[in-house]
Residue, then its C-alpha position, 0 to 999 in steps of 0.5 A: m181291483a185292476k191297477r189304474d191306467d191313467l196314461g192309457l199305456r195299455a192302449a199306447l203299448a199294446d200286447r201284439l207286436l212287441p211281444v212277438l218281436v221279442a219272442a223271436m229274438s229270445f228264440l235266436a238267443a236260446l239257439g245261440l246259447a245252446g250252440t255255444l255251450a254244445s260246441a264247447s262240450l263237443a270240443h272238450s270231448w273230442q280234444s280229450q279223445a284226439s289229444d293222446t291219439l296217434t296215427i302212423q302211415v307206413p308206405q309200401p308196408n310189405n317191402p323189406d325194412a332197412s335191416g332187410k329181415t322183416t317188412r316195413l310195417a312189422a318193423v314199425q309196429a315192433a318199434l312202437a311196442q318197444t317205445p316208452g309212451v306208446t300204448n296199444p298199437q293196432v294195425m288197421s285191416q285192409a277192410d278198414e282202410n277200404a271202408l275209409l277210402t270208399p268215398w273217394l276211390g271205391e269199394d276196393a282201392t286195391q283194384l286201382g293197382l295202387q299199394m296202399p300204405g299200412v296204417i297203425s293206430a296207437s295212444w300216446a301217454g308219454p311226457g310232452s309231444p311225440d315229435a321225436l317219434g316220427e324221426a325215430l320211425d323214419k330211420i327204421s322205415a323211410g317215409t313213415m309218417v306220424d299224425a299226432g291228434a294233438v294238432w287236430a285238437a288244437r285245431v278243434a280248440a281254435l274253431t270252438s273259440s271262433l264259434q263262441d266269439c260268433a255266438a257272442a256277437v249274435l247275442v250282442i246283436v240280438a240284445l241291441v235289436a231288442a232294445a231298438v224294438v223297445a225303444v221304437a215301441a216307446r216312442a210310438g207309445l209317447a207319440q200316441r199319448r203325447d197330449t195326455i202325457t204333455i198335460v200331466h207332465g205340465l201339472g208337475a208329474l215327475d219324469g221318473d213317475i212317467a218313465t217308471r209307468f212306461a218301463n213297467r208296461a214294457v217289462v210286462l210285454v217284453a217278459a211275456g214274449s221272451v218266455a214264449g220264445t224260450l219255450l218255442a226254442l225247446p222243440v228246436l233244441d230237442w231236434l238239434a240235440a238229436l242230430a248232434a248225439p252221434f257226434s257226442g256218443q252220449m245219446t241217452g233217453s230223450a235228446l233234451s236229456n243230452v243238452p248241456m246242463p249249464l243251458w237249463f240254468i241259463l235259459p230261465l235267465l233269458p226272460i229276466a234279462a230281456a225284461g232288464i233290457g226292456w225296463a232300462t230301454a223304456q226308462l232311457t227312451v221316456r226320459s229323453w223324450l220328456r227332457s225334449l218337451p218345451 
């Protein structure tokens, strides 16, 4: 047997505009959550890879070093091989340097008549930061620069924090807009059924009973819209995960399998959270309206 609808709420809160608006907001919320978790995951991966990376640039690598016994590049490479905490020093080939500089200097930078610096990549496994390494190498080969990946890791962490703050702000805005939409819909329903509700209220119906009727109807519509919006976000998440796969380097199977695991536990909570917002907003809106009655 269908539930009684004495107040005519199925007509007052029709299942058209409200679910569509909530679906759109749930869609945005799902994308915002995915972006937050994905950026945090990528940042963690990048930081772990970059924090122990060293890049050493040796200007005029083929010139004699300070001792005059070998080239500047060979002297720096030999010093790195004997430095505690420095592992796997590798000289970047001319072809690799050209590949990096092609977007700016063309396919062969040597045609410009410039002597390119020698580049050595290594890993840092020593305690603390490798700041003293730059000073030691500069004494062996003046002008040698050491770029520690920890600096870039710190910048990535700061960027990730900013992105997460922005995503949190977006989620708060989406929640406030959802509450406003439910409040407007409840107000419209109250205006449409004003005479009936006024009579029922005058006959002794409690504010809580009337508000609960509205809230229950709002929960049904909001939950349905939120489920639809969350499901619609899945194909977009699959597409975005495929775009981000080259940056994570962990592409296996379908793109959705590379979506951060916590997201699969959070997405089902979106309709629940939306229903809670709808219920609370409808309760507050209806109770406030009823208190204003003469």
